N, C-alpha and C positions, 0 to 999 in steps of 0.2 A: 695322360699327358706328362705324368711325372716320370713314367718309364722312358717315353721318347725323350725327354730333356736330358736324361743320363746318357742314352745312346748318341744323341746329337752331340752332346759335350765330348764323349769319348772320341768320336769320329773328328770332331773338330781338333782335338789335341793330339791325336794319335795319327792323322792323316799322313804326316811325313813318314812315321814309323811304318804305317801299313805299306808303303811302296817299297820299304826296305826289307821287311821281315817276312812276307808271304800273304798267300789269299784266304787263309782258314777263317781269321777274325772277320775280315772284310766281307766275304759271302754271307756269314750269319747276320753280321749288323744290317747289311744291306736287304737281306730277306725280311727282317724285322721292320726296317724303314719303309718299305714297299707296302707290308700289310698296314702298317699305320697310315700311310698316305691314302691307301685305299678307303679306310674308313672315315679320314678326316683330312682332304688335300691341304687345307690351310695350316695344318700342324707340322709340316715337314718342310724346310727350306729349300728353295728350288736349287741351289747350287748343290745341296746333298742329294736331292733326288736325281739330278743330271749325272752326278758322280757315280752313284750306284748303278743307274741305267746303264752308263758307259762301260763300268767295270763288268757287269754281268753280261752285257753283250759281247764284250770282247773275249770274255773266258767261254762264252756259250753256256753259262750256268744260270741263266734267268730262270726261275721256276716256273712250272706248267701254269697256265692262265685258269684262276679261280674266278668264274663270272660273278659270284657273290662280293668278290674283293672289288670288281671293276664297275658293277651296276647295282648300286644300292637298293633299286626298285626290284631286285629279285629276292629281297630278304623280307620276312614276316613283319619287319617294322616299316615297310615301304608306304603304309597308309599314313605315318605319321609326317613324312616328308612331302613338302611342297614341292619338291624336285620332281617327285613321282607322278605329278598331274599331267602327263603328256608323254610322248615318245622320249624316252631318257637320251637315246643316242643324238637326236636332234637338238635337245635343249642343253645338254652338257655331255659332250663325247667322253667316254672312258678312256682310261689311260691306255695307250697303245693302239687307239682307234682314231683314224683320220675323220676330222669333222666333215660332214656333208658339204657339198657344193652350194647348195640352198636349203633353207629349212622348209619342212613340209608345209602344205597349205593348211589353213586352220580347220578346213572340213576333210581333211585326210589324215587326222590323227589315228594312231594305232589303238584299237580297241583292246582293253585289258579286262576281260571279263572276271578274270580271277580276283581283280580288286575291288568289283562292283559292291560287294558287301561291306567292305572297310570303308567305301566312300559314303553309302547312304544315310549312315546317322547324321551328318552334318547338311544333307541336301534334301529339300522337301520332295517327297515322291508324289508326283500330280496324280497317280491312281490310288493313293492311300485315302480311304473315305474318312479317315480320322484327321488328316492334314488339312489345316486352314487354308491352303491354296488350292484344295481340291476343286477342279471346275465343275464337279456334280455335287458340291456342298449344298446339302437341301436348304441352307440358310439364304442362298443366293436369290434375291427378290426377283431377278430377270429369268429364273428358270421355272419350269412347269412345277407345280406343287400338288400334293395329294389332296384332293377338294374334300375326302373324308376326315382329314386331320384337322380337328379344331384348333390345335395349337399353331397352324401354319396361318401367317397373316394372309389377307387377301391378295391375290396376285394382280398388280397394276396392269399387266398386259391381258388379262382375261377379259373378253369382250362382252361376258355375261357379267361381269362386276357392275354393280350399281355405281361404284365409285370410279369407274374407269373414264377418263375423260374423252378418249376416244371409242367408247363403246357405242351400242346402238342409240339413236336418238329417240327421245321420248315423242311420239306422234302428237301427243297433246300439247306440247311446248311450241310456242310460236318460233319461227326460225330466225335467229339473230344475223342478220346481213353483215355484221361486223365481226362475227366468230369465225376464225380461220378453219374450224372445223366443221362449219355449216356446209352442207352439200350446197354446190353450186350448179346453176342453170348451165347444162352444156351449150345452149345456144348464146348465152350472155354470161360467160363465167365472172364477170366483174360485178355483176348485181343479180343475185339469185331471186329477189323480188321483183325485178323487171321482166315481164314476159316478152319484150322485145317486140319489134314491128310485127304487125298481124299478117300472118301467111293468109294470101286470098283464097287458098285451098282449104283452110281450117275455119270452122264456124266461128263467128265472133261470140264469146261467151257474155259480153256485156249487152244490156239493154239501153239504148240512148234515151229513151223517156223513163228509165227505171222500171222496176218490176211491180207486179200486182200479185199479192198473196191469195192463195185459193180462198174462195169464200169472201173476199173483200170486195167492197165497191170501188171502182176505178174508172177512168174516163179518158177521152183525148179530145183536143179542142184545137181549133185554127184560131190564132190571134191576127186580127187584121187591125192595126192601129187606125183609129179614125174612120174606119169601115171603107176606106178608100185607098190605103197604101199600096204602093205597087207590090208585086210578089216577093221581089227581092228583100223587102222590109218585113213579110209576113212570116210567121212561124208555127210550127205545131208543137204542143206541149200537153202536159197532164192536166185534167180537169176533174175537180171533186165537187159533189153536189150532196147536200144534206138529203137523208131519205124522206123528209117531210117537205122538201122544197124550200126551206126556209133561208138558205145562203148556198153560195158556191165560191170556189177559188180557183183560179188559173195559174199553173206554174208554181204551186206551193213551195215556198223556200227557194225559189229561183230568182234569177236577176229580173224577170218579167212578171213577177208575182203581181196578181190583181185580185182583190177580195171585195166581194160584194157587200151592200149593206146586210146587216143581219135583220131577221124578222120578216123575210119575204113571205107573202101570203098569196092564196091562189087567185088566179085573175084570169084575163083572156086577152088575147093579141091577135088581130086580124083573123078571128075565128079559130084560133088555136088555143088550147089550154096553155097557161102562163102562170108563173109566180113573179111577184113584183114588190119593191118596196122603193119609197122615196122620202127625202127629208126637206124639199124645197129647193136644194141646191144640187144634190146628187141622186141619182136613182140608179138600180139594178134589177135586172129580171132575166128570166128564161122562159122561152116559149117553143112549143113543138108538141111531140107525142111523149107521154107518160104511162107507164104500165105499173100496176101497184099490187101487192099481195093481199092476201085476206085480212091483214091487219091495217091495211091503208098505207103501207111503207112503199116508196117509190124502188123498183127493182130494175127499171130500164127506162132509159130516157134518151132522146135526140131532137136536136132542132137548133135554135139560135140562142146566143148569150150576150149580154151586153152590160156595160157599166160605164156611167159618165155623167155628162151634165144634164140637170133635171129637163125633160121634155125631148131628149134625143130620140125617144121611141115613137115620137109622133110621126104619123105618115107625112112624107113630103119635106121633112125638115132638113136644112143643111147641116151636115155635121162640121161645117166650118164654123157655124155661129154656134153650134152646140156640140163640142168634141166629146167623143166617147170611144170606147175600144170594145171590140166583140168579134163574134164570127160564129162558126158551126160547132158543134159539141155532140159527142156520143157518150154515153155512161151507162153502166149497169154493174151486176154482182157477179164477180167471177165464179166459175164452177167450184164446187166444193173439192177439198181434198179426197173425200170417199169416192166422188165421181170420177176425178181424174185417176184415182188408183184402180178403179174397176174398168175403165177404158184402158189403162196399160195392161192389166192381167188379163183381159179378155182378148186384147190384141196380140199377146204372147202366146196364149193358148189357142189361137185360131189358126193352128196348123202352119204357122209361119207366115199367113197372108195378112195379119194385122186387122185393124178395125179402122175404117175411114169415114169421116163425117164431112158432108158437104154443105156449103153455104154459098148463097147467091143474093145480089141486090144492087143498089145504085149507090154512088158516093153522094155525099151530103151537099158539096159544093157543086161539082162537076156532075150533074144529075143525068147527063147523057152518056156517062161512062158506066157500063155494068161491069161488075166485079165477081168473079168465081173463085172461091177459096176451098181447098180440101185439105183437112188435117188428119193424119194418119197416126194411129197408136200401134205399139208394138215393141219389138226389141230396139228400134231405132225410130223413136217419134220424129216426125217432120211434116212439113206443110208445103204446099205449092198453090200458086194462084195465078189467074189471069185477067187482065183488065182491058176492055175494049169499048171504043166509041165509032161506031159507023159514020156518025155525022162528021167526025173531024178525021176519018181514017185513022185512028189512033188505037195501037194495040201494044202491050207489053206483058212480060212475065216476070215472076219471081218466086221465091222459096226460100226455105231454110229449115231451122231447128225449133223444136217445141221445148220449152223449159216451164213444167208445171202447167199453169194456166196460160202462160205467155208463149207467143211465137214471135221469132225475128228473122229477118232476112239475112242471106249469106251473099257475099258479094259475086260468087261463081255462078248462083243461081239466077242472077238477073239475064233478061235477055240483051242481046247485043246493043240495042238502042237506047240503052240506060248507061249512064256514067256511074257505074257501081261504086266507085270510090266516095262519090259524093251523095249518095243516095242511101236510104233505109225505108223498110216497112216494118210496123211493129203492130201486134195486135193481142188481144185477149180472148179466151173462150170463156163464155157466160152461161149460166144457168145449168140445170141438171139434166140426166140423160133423157131423151125425148123432147126436152123443151130447151134446147140450146141454140146460141147464136153467138156471132163474133163481132167485136168492134176493133177497128184498125186505123193506124194513121199512116199517112204516105208524105214522105218528103223526098221528092225525086227530081233528078236533073236528067233530062232527055238528050242523046247525043246532038240534037238540031238545037239545043238551047232551050227548049220548053221546059218551065218549072211547074211541077204539081205540088201543091201543099193543100191536103184534103184529110177528111175523115170519112168513116162509113161504118153503118151498122148493117150485118148481113144475116137474115135469117137462116136456119137450117132448111135445107131441100133435100128432094130424093136424088139419088146419083143420076 
């Protein structure tokens, strides 16, 4: 700058003299001025630059173009100049070059590979494994980690990580329907716990009257209020009997629960075995057929049950004067788990043919109706049945699935004369192999409007 200032001052004060005395000094000074301008364009006044350019052009003495003077990005110090970050000719045209009509597009910049090494110290290299911005940085929690490296924290995206909120569900945990990660029912995605409407082609997994555990005592009964209610007011339900005959209960825990007096003792009723108790105001009793084991415990029973005003059991008494409730019942001890398992295994091993047990007998109330039921064991336990009354020209069929000791009807297995959606048949397999029987309850609506509410005990028969 100091040298330039001296030359500039000389030019300012000697300009009139230069015009009069010759070109030797002016050519030398102008050459120095142009070199200084190429290094620092702001250091040379515009009027001096224009004068030198006109003088040298007029005399055709302008020195040969030195690219290093006009393009600072061609020098070794280019990396230190922000002006070199892009095509120099487009950003700042060199002296003697016309500016381009339009600047280059941002994605068309000239590549300068010879400057890459000079630029890299200040710009993170995405491929440098030591660079903190490296996308393959092993500390990135969203990238796969080495499972053998104990220093690496558990990967939250690993589906086998027990802490992963979206990992496999614990099959022992109950599903939380409010959890957005809980799998939903594809049929009803809004409520994974709701099975939705029952498909008539899919067996109903529920038992309308509740199930009976293998080896437990269970029964069915008809409730006829006052012994003379219309069929629309009657119903079938569960019936429990103490093995010593001392008490019974209908629809235990239900809205129609009826409990007998306790302490019933052996008695007789119209020539049948019975158990009875009374307290002067109320009396309870069961009468019918009772089968006991070697210890004297009842294991099978069927007949009539009643509970109501004292004296209702007397022959010919009007139940209007002595109200009471009762009806028919069947009761027994369900087949044991070992018997059910042996039937299942033998059925599967029987060349695919399965094992079928046949039972036949009459209903308890509609004694003119003969029932035949076949229960089959194998890979797909099922049952089928046929009920018929020649006296009434009545005939219908049903079938369904076997669930342990229980069997239940399915809608598609009913014959066409049954209103399937309003009907069911449920039963239980009793006893052990070779001495088995079934009890069942029927709650049916026929197409012609006939109602059937009944129970029945069917002994095993030959095919």
